[in-house]
C-alpha positions in Angstrom: 74.6 -3.5 27.0 71.5 -4.0 29.1 72.4 -5.4 32.5 69.8 -7.8 34.0 69.3 -5.9 37.3 66.7 -8.4 38.4 69.2 -11.3 38.1 71.9 -9.3 39.8 69.6 -8.8 42.8 68.3 -12.4 42.4 64.6 -11.3 42.2 61.9 -11.7 39.6 60.8 -8.8 37.3 57.5 -8.7 39.1 59.1 -8.3 42.6 57.7 -5.6 44.9 59.8 -2.6 46.0 60.1 -4.2 49.4 61.3 -7.6 48.0 63.9 -5.7 46.0 65.0 -3.8 49.1 65.3 -7.1 51.1 67.2 -8.8 48.4 69.6 -5.9 48.1 70.2 -5.9 51.9 70.7 -9.7 51.9 73.2 -9.6 49.1 75.0 -6.5 50.4 75.4 -8.2 53.7 76.6 -11.4 52.0 79.2 -9.7 49.8 80.3 -7.1 52.4 84.1 -7.0 52.7 83.8 -7.8 56.4 82.2 -11.1 55.4 84.7 -11.9 52.7 88.2 -11.3 54.1 90.9 -11.7 51.5 88.4 -11.4 48.6 87.9 -8.2 46.6 84.1 -7.8 46.4 84.1 -4.2 45.2 82.8 -5.0 41.7 80.0 -7.2 43.1 79.0 -4.5 45.6 79.0 -1.8 42.9 76.8 -3.9 40.7 74.4 -4.6 43.5 74.3 -0.9 44.3 73.7 0.1 40.7 70.9 -2.4 40.3 69.2 -1.3 43.5 69.4 2.4 42.5 67.5 1.8 39.3 65.0 -0.8 40.5 64.2 1.1 43.7 63.3 4.2 41.8 59.7 3.9 40.5 60.3 6.0 37.3 63.7 4.5 36.5 62.3 1.0 37.0 59.4 1.7 34.6 61.8 2.9 32.0 64.2 0.0 32.6 61.3 -2.5 32.4 60.4 -1.4 28.9 64.0 -2.0 27.7 64.2 -5.2 29.8 61.1 -6.6 28.2 62.4 -5.6 24.7 65.6 -7.4 25.3 64.8 -10.4 27.5 61.3 -11.2 26.4 61.0 -10.5 22.7 60.2 -13.6 20.6 63.0 -15.3 18.7 65.6 -12.6 19.5 68.4 -15.1 19.6 70.1 -13.5 22.5 71.5 -15.4 25.4 70.8 -14.2 28.8 73.5 -12.1 30.4 74.7 -13.6 33.7 75.4 -11.1 36.5 78.7 -11.0 38.3 77.0 -12.1 41.5 75.4 -15.2 39.9 78.6 -16.0 38.0 80.8 -15.8 41.0 78.6 -18.2 43.0 78.1 -20.7 40.2 81.5 -20.8 38.6 83.8 -20.2 41.7 86.4 -18.5 39.4 89.2 -16.2 40.4 88.7 -12.4 40.3 90.7 -12.3 37.1 88.2 -14.5 35.3 85.2 -12.8 36.9 82.4 -12.3 34.4 84.0 -14.3 31.6 81.8 -17.2 30.7 81.6 -17.6 26.9 78.5 -19.8 27.1 76.4 -17.2 28.9 77.8 -13.7 28.0 77.6 -12.3 24.5 80.8 -10.8 23.3 80.7 -7.0 22.6 81.4 -7.6 18.9 78.1 -9.4 18.2 76.0 -7.5 20.7 73.4 -5.5 18.7 70.8 -4.4 21.3 70.3 -0.6 21.6 68.7 1.1 24.5 66.5 3.8 22.9 65.6 5.7 26.1 68.2 8.5 26.5 66.9 9.4 30.0 67.2 5.8 31.1 70.8 5.7 29.7 71.7 8.8 31.7 70.1 7.4 34.8 71.9 4.1 34.4 75.2 5.9 34.0 74.4 8.0 37.0 73.5 4.9 39.0 76.8 3.3 37.9 78.8 6.4 38.9 76.9 6.7 42.2 77.5 3.1 43.0 81.2 3.6 42.6 81.0 6.6 45.0 78.9 4.7 47.5 81.2 1.7 47.6 84.3 3.9 47.9 82.7 5.6 50.8 81.6 2.3 52.4 85.1 0.9 52.0 86.6 4.1 53.5 84.2 3.9 56.4 85.0 0.2 56.8 88.8 0.9 56.8 88.3 3.7 59.3 86.2 1.5 61.6 89.0 -1.1 61.5 91.6 1.6 62.5 89.3 2.8 65.3 88.8 -0.7 66.5 92.5 -1.5 66.4 93.3 1.7 68.3 90.6 1.0 70.9 92.0 -2.5 71.3 95.5 -1.2 71.8 94.4 1.4 74.3 92.4 -1.2 76.2 95.4 -3.6 76.1 97.7 -0.8 77.3 95.4 0.0 80.2 95.2 -3.7 81.1 99.0 -4.0 81.1 99.3 -1.0 83.3 96.6 -2.4 85.7 98.5 -5.8 85.8 101.9 -4.0 86.5 100.4 -1.8 89.2 98.7 -4.9 90.8 101.9 -6.9 90.7 103.8 -4.0 92.4 101.1 -3.7 95.0 101.1 -7.4 95.6 104.9 -7.5 95.9 104.8 -4.6 98.4 102.1 -6.5 100.4 104.2 -9.6 100.4 107.3 -7.6 101.6 105.3 -6.1 104.4 104.2 -9.5 105.7 107.4 -11.3 105.3 
């Protein structure tokens, strides 16, 4: 299966490296777990990361573009365009259980006949997929750790504030007792 990395990043196939980088940053910010509480955006973030890893590398992008052109631009190929998870999530507003399941736009695996004939690209795509999983796990781990640190800092500050209030009240009570 050839993923449409350009569609995933919402850029055109003639986008510059800088445009791809900006699109990746924008979409990563949009789908970051911090911006989507209560929604699991792991799959979306992994897909964005995978697309960026391929399209941001000059040699990988050249190899990808050859396959991309063969699949998406060959005349009368009869294939329907594959929708990315990102575009699908925004356009269909489906639950995570239905994520990526749109029979009108996604070819089923059984009648999918496109073959990527570049073994190096296949390895790079697999590496990008694996690296994106690692990157997102690390990001989620860092995010979780920052939440813990934030909560501990808040509790420490709250504890100090309570101590200051108690000490102030004791001091005020002793002042009142002195003058009364």
